[in-house]
Backbone as JSON, one array per atom type, in Angstrom:
{
  "sequence": "MKNTTKIWDIGEIIAIKYLQKHWYKILETNFKFSRFWEIDIITKHENKIIFIEVKYRNNLKYWLPEEAITKYKLSKCKKTAEFYLAKNQYDFENIRFDAITILKWDKSYKIVHYKNIEI",
  "N": [[-25.41, -5.8, 13.81], [-23.18, -2.96, 13.95], [-21.69, -1.7, 11.16], [-18.4, -1.01, 10.67], [-16.34, -0.69, 8.71], [-14.04, 1.45, 7.8], [-13.61, 3.5, 4.64], [-11.03, 3.56, 3.97], [-10.02, 0.87, 4.66], [-11.74, -0.59, 2.48], [-10.36, -0.07, 0.39], [-7.66, -0.98, 0.78], [-8.72, -4.24, 1.52], [-9.55, -4.46, -0.77], [-6.36, -4.5, -2.6], [-5.52, -6.14, -0.82], [-6.26, -8.62, -1.32], [-6.01, -8.71, -4.66], [-3.4, -8.51, -4.67], [-2.67, -11.13, -3.73], [-3.88, -12.69, -4.95], [-1.89, -12.72, -7.36], [-0.05, -13.69, -6.85], [1.57, -12.52, -4.5], [2.89, -12.43, -1.03], [1.39, -11.89, 1.97], [2.91, -9.93, 4.15], [2.34, -8.21, 6.51], [0.02, -5.76, 7.54], [-0.66, -2.3, 7.43], [1.75, -1.66, 8.79], [3.08, 0.72, 11.49], [5.17, 2.87, 12.01], [5.26, 5.42, 14.01], [2.99, 7.19, 15.55], [2.05, 8.67, 13.2], [2.92, 8.06, 11.07], [2.86, 5.62, 8.63], [3.09, 1.89, 7.11], [0.91, 0.88, 4.26], [0.82, -1.82, 3.27], [3.16, -4.49, 3.64], [4.45, -6.78, 1.48], [6.07, -9.9, 0.35], [7.64, -10.88, -2.72], [8.7, -12.78, -5.27], [11.23, -13.15, -4.07], [12.11, -10.62, -2.87], [11.46, -7.7, -0.6], [8.26, -5.92, -0.34], [6.79, -2.6, 0.1], [3.66, -1.44, 0.2], [1.74, 1.36, -0.92], [-1.45, 2.58, -1.12], [-4.08, 3.99, -2.5], [-7.55, 4.53, -1.96], [-10.52, 5.74, -4.02], [-13.8, 6.54, -4.23], [-14.94, 7.83, -5.69], [-14.8, 10.75, -7.94], [-14.86, 12.86, -6.55], [-12.4, 14.04, -4.69], [-10.18, 14.08, -7.04], [-7.88, 12.15, -8.13], [-6.67, 8.95, -7.02], [-3.7, 8.33, -7.62], [-2.9, 10.92, -7.09], [-3.5, 11.72, -4.65], [-0.37, 10.54, -4.23], [1.69, 11.54, -3.01], [5.24, 12.94, -3.05], [5.95, 13.37, -0.02], [4.17, 12.18, 1.26], [5.46, 9.81, 0.64], [8.22, 10.1, 1.13], [7.76, 9.3, 3.79], [7.23, 6.72, 4.03], [9.29, 5.64, 2.65], [10.83, 6.19, 5.25], [9.48, 4.48, 7.01], [9.55, 2.09, 6.17], [12.39, 1.66, 6.28], [12.51, 1.64, 9.33], [11.12, -0.67, 9.4], [12.54, -2.88, 8.05], [15.36, -2.77, 9.62], [14.55, -4.37, 11.77], [13.45, -5.99, 11.68], [15.5, -7.35, 10.37], [16.21, -7.51, 8.14], [17.76, -7.47, 4.35], [18.67, -4.73, 3.22], [19.12, -4.0, 0.31], [17.4, -5.77, -1.12], [14.76, -4.93, -1.75], [11.43, -2.72, -2.47], [9.55, -0.33, -3.65], [5.85, 0.14, -4.12], [2.61, 1.42, -5.14], [-0.32, 1.2, -5.4], [-3.77, 1.65, -7.13], [-7.02, 2.19, -6.86], [-9.93, 2.98, -7.76], [-13.55, 3.06, -7.79], [-15.83, 2.25, -10.06], [-18.86, 1.98, -11.01], [-20.12, -1.1, -10.37], [-17.69, -2.21, -10.05], [-14.03, -2.34, -9.92], [-11.13, 0.25, -10.88], [-8.0, -0.93, -10.51], [-4.68, 0.09, -10.68], [-1.77, -0.95, -10.39], [1.17, 0.16, -9.45], [4.39, -0.12, -9.93], [7.63, -0.3, -8.48], [8.4, 2.0, -7.36], [9.77, 5.53, -7.45], [11.9, 6.23, -4.86]],
  "CA": [[-24.1, -5.22, 14.23], [-22.78, -1.8, 13.36], [-20.68, -1.98, 10.04], [-17.14, -0.2, 11.31], [-15.07, -0.47, 8.02], [-13.51, 2.66, 6.93], [-13.64, 3.64, 3.34], [-9.34, 3.35, 3.37], [-9.71, -0.67, 4.72], [-12.08, -0.9, 1.49], [-9.26, -0.33, -0.61], [-6.52, -1.9, 1.15], [-8.88, -5.45, 0.99], [-9.51, -4.88, -2.46], [-5.42, -4.71, -2.97], [-4.8, -7.87, -0.68], [-6.97, -9.63, -2.61], [-6.1, -8.31, -5.91], [-1.95, -9.13, -4.11], [-2.86, -12.48, -3.36], [-4.11, -13.35, -6.92], [-1.06, -12.63, -8.17], [0.88, -14.65, -5.58], [2.46, -12.16, -3.05], [2.53, -13.19, 0.17], [1.1, -10.71, 2.79], [3.7, -9.89, 5.45], [2.06, -7.22, 7.74], [-0.74, -4.41, 6.72], [-0.95, -0.93, 8.53], [2.49, -0.94, 9.9], [3.52, 1.57, 11.92], [6.64, 3.73, 12.5], [5.22, 6.25, 14.89], [1.29, 7.62, 15.42], [1.55, 9.05, 11.82], [3.45, 6.69, 9.63], [2.12, 3.81, 8.37], [2.92, 1.58, 5.44], [-0.54, -0.03, 4.12], [0.86, -3.39, 2.87], [4.08, -4.89, 3.45], [4.61, -8.03, 1.24], [7.38, -10.75, -0.61], [7.53, -11.27, -4.0], [10.01, -13.37, -5.61], [12.61, -12.32, -3.06], [12.06, -9.01, -2.55], [10.43, -7.45, 0.45], [7.92, -4.7, -1.08], [6.32, -1.61, 0.65], [2.82, -0.42, -0.83], [1.05, 2.37, -0.22], [-2.53, 1.74, -1.68], [-5.37, 4.76, -2.63], [-8.84, 4.24, -2.81], [-11.59, 6.2, -4.1], [-15.4, 5.85, -4.51], [-16.03, 9.0, -6.76], [-13.6, 11.84, -7.76], [-14.91, 14.3, -5.69], [-11.6, 14.35, -4.24], [-9.16, 13.78, -7.64], [-7.66, 10.92, -8.82], [-6.33, 8.46, -6.28], [-2.91, 8.97, -7.96], [-2.84, 12.85, -7.0], [-2.51, 11.63, -3.14], [0.43, 10.28, -3.64], [2.57, 12.63, -2.85], [6.75, 13.09, -2.42], [6.02, 13.58, 1.5], [3.84, 10.84, 1.55], [6.47, 8.21, -0.02], [9.36, 9.94, 1.99], [7.15, 8.88, 5.06], [6.9, 5.61, 3.7], [10.89, 5.15, 3.26], [11.51, 5.72, 6.86], [8.86, 2.97, 7.25], [10.48, 0.69, 5.53], [13.74, 1.82, 6.86], [12.54, 0.66, 10.65], [10.56, -2.21, 9.46], [13.95, -3.66, 7.81], [16.24, -2.84, 10.72], [13.47, -4.63, 13.3], [12.96, -7.57, 11.42], [17.0, -7.83, 9.94], [15.75, -7.59, 6.55], [18.13, -6.83, 3.23], [18.08, -3.32, 2.26], [18.92, -4.48, -0.71], [16.15, -6.47, -1.45], [12.89, -3.94, -1.41], [10.86, -2.69, -3.68], [8.14, 0.14, -3.15], [4.99, -0.15, -5.08], [1.63, 1.89, -5.34], [-1.68, 0.67, -5.86], [-4.54, 3.08, -6.72], [-8.55, 1.74, -7.16], [-11.24, 3.78, -8.53], [-14.32, 2.53, -8.24], [-16.74, 2.31, -11.23], [-20.36, 1.54, -10.62], [-19.83, -2.29, -9.54], [-16.25, -3.04, -10.51], [-12.68, -1.15, -9.53], [-9.85, 0.2, -11.74], [-6.87, -1.14, -10.44], [-3.13, 0.1, -11.17], [-0.17, -1.69, -9.32], [2.67, 1.0, -9.82], [6.0, -0.86, -9.15], [8.97, 0.16, -8.01], [8.23, 3.6, -8.12], [11.29, 6.3, -7.37], [11.19, 7.37, -3.67]],
  "C": [[-23.58, -4.19, 13.78], [-21.7, -2.57, 12.57], [-19.14, -0.81, 10.52], [-15.59, 0.28, 10.18], [-15.27, 0.94, 7.54], [-13.48, 2.33, 5.81], [-11.86, 3.34, 2.78], [-9.2, 1.85, 3.61], [-10.2, -1.3, 3.61], [-10.75, -1.35, 0.31], [-8.25, -1.54, -0.18], [-7.1, -3.61, 0.89], [-8.97, -5.81, -0.04], [-7.9, -5.48, -2.86], [-4.83, -5.49, -2.3], [-4.93, -8.51, -1.35], [-6.78, -9.88, -3.67], [-3.77, -8.99, -5.87], [-2.0, -10.79, -4.13], [-2.93, -13.29, -4.26], [-3.26, -13.77, -7.74], [0.47, -13.2, -7.82], [2.2, -13.69, -4.62], [1.7, -12.72, -1.77], [2.03, -12.16, 1.23], [1.48, -10.89, 4.24], [3.3, -9.29, 6.88], [0.84, -5.99, 6.59], [-0.69, -3.4, 7.95], [0.38, -0.89, 9.53], [3.18, -0.01, 10.06], [4.67, 2.06, 12.78], [6.13, 3.88, 13.98], [3.42, 6.23, 14.56], [1.09, 8.02, 14.0], [1.96, 8.65, 10.92], [2.97, 5.76, 9.52], [2.64, 3.19, 7.17], [1.66, 0.87, 5.61], [-0.1, -1.37, 4.31], [2.45, -3.81, 2.86], [3.85, -6.31, 2.8], [6.26, -8.96, 0.91], [6.62, -11.91, -1.6], [8.63, -11.58, -4.82], [11.38, -12.71, -5.22], [12.9, -11.39, -2.77], [11.03, -8.28, -1.39], [9.85, -5.91, -0.17], [6.91, -4.35, -0.24], [5.33, -1.16, -0.42], [2.06, 0.36, -0.47], [-0.42, 2.34, -1.41], [-3.5, 3.28, -1.18], [-6.31, 4.72, -3.18], [-9.39, 5.49, -2.8], [-12.64, 6.12, -4.85], [-16.03, 6.78, -5.58], [-14.82, 9.59, -7.29], [-13.51, 12.91, -7.49], [-13.33, 15.2, -5.25], [-10.47, 13.91, -4.98], [-8.99, 12.51, -7.94], [-7.05, 10.43, -7.42], [-4.92, 8.42, -6.41], [-2.16, 10.39, -7.32], [-2.53, 12.42, -5.72], [-1.02, 10.85, -3.16], [1.8, 10.75, -3.73], [4.35, 12.38, -2.31], [6.97, 12.82, -1.31], [5.9, 12.02, 1.89], [5.04, 9.29, 1.63], [7.66, 8.52, 0.91], [9.21, 8.84, 4.04], [7.58, 7.56, 5.29], [8.45, 4.99, 3.29], [11.63, 5.04, 4.6], [10.66, 4.6, 7.89], [9.81, 2.34, 7.62], [11.8, 0.48, 6.16], [13.73, 1.02, 8.28], [12.15, -0.4, 10.5], [11.86, -2.87, 9.09], [14.37, -3.8, 8.82], [15.64, -4.13, 11.67], [14.03, -5.85, 13.23], [14.28, -8.35, 10.51], [16.65, -8.15, 8.55], [16.89, -7.5, 5.88], [17.73, -5.6, 3.22], [18.27, -3.08, 1.28], [18.08, -4.84, -1.46], [14.65, -5.99, -1.64], [13.33, -3.56, -2.98], [9.59, -1.75, -3.35], [7.37, 0.34, -4.32], [3.71, 0.64, -4.39], [0.94, 1.11, -5.93], [-2.81, 1.69, -5.52], [-5.92, 1.76, -7.16], [-9.5, 2.41, -7.19], [-12.07, 3.04, -8.48], [-15.96, 3.01, -8.95], [-17.8, 1.61, -11.18], [-20.08, 0.35, -9.98], [-18.57, -2.55, -9.4], [-15.21, -1.31, -9.85], [-11.92, -1.09, -10.48], [-9.02, 0.04, -11.19], [-5.65, -1.16, -10.92], [-2.62, -0.48, -10.45], [0.97, -0.72, -10.11], [3.82, -0.13, -9.08], [6.89, -0.44, -9.44], [9.25, 1.51, -8.26], [9.59, 4.24, -7.11], [11.04, 6.87, -5.49], [12.16, 8.6, -3.02]]
}
């Protein structure tokens, strides 16, 4: 059988395992607001709904993963989060935006979890 895992899937799988290890409850993955707007992971932790952008790199050919988290990308996350909250009737007050960056190092990964990033 052909392996159809995409490189961004690898990053999201690593991020989900990391989050679960730290007691985050995964609510949604790849939640889409439109064809072009998506939130990678939506979790619940300590009574907050957390919207997480994941960036993965298996080399430094295309810069650090942090450099791919732009203000434009975050504004799209915010609009998608607003849609998710309204659709699911969640409180807009108890939310947070995080980013997880993953950089592959030989046979391990450097994971950085940025909490409560400004949108």
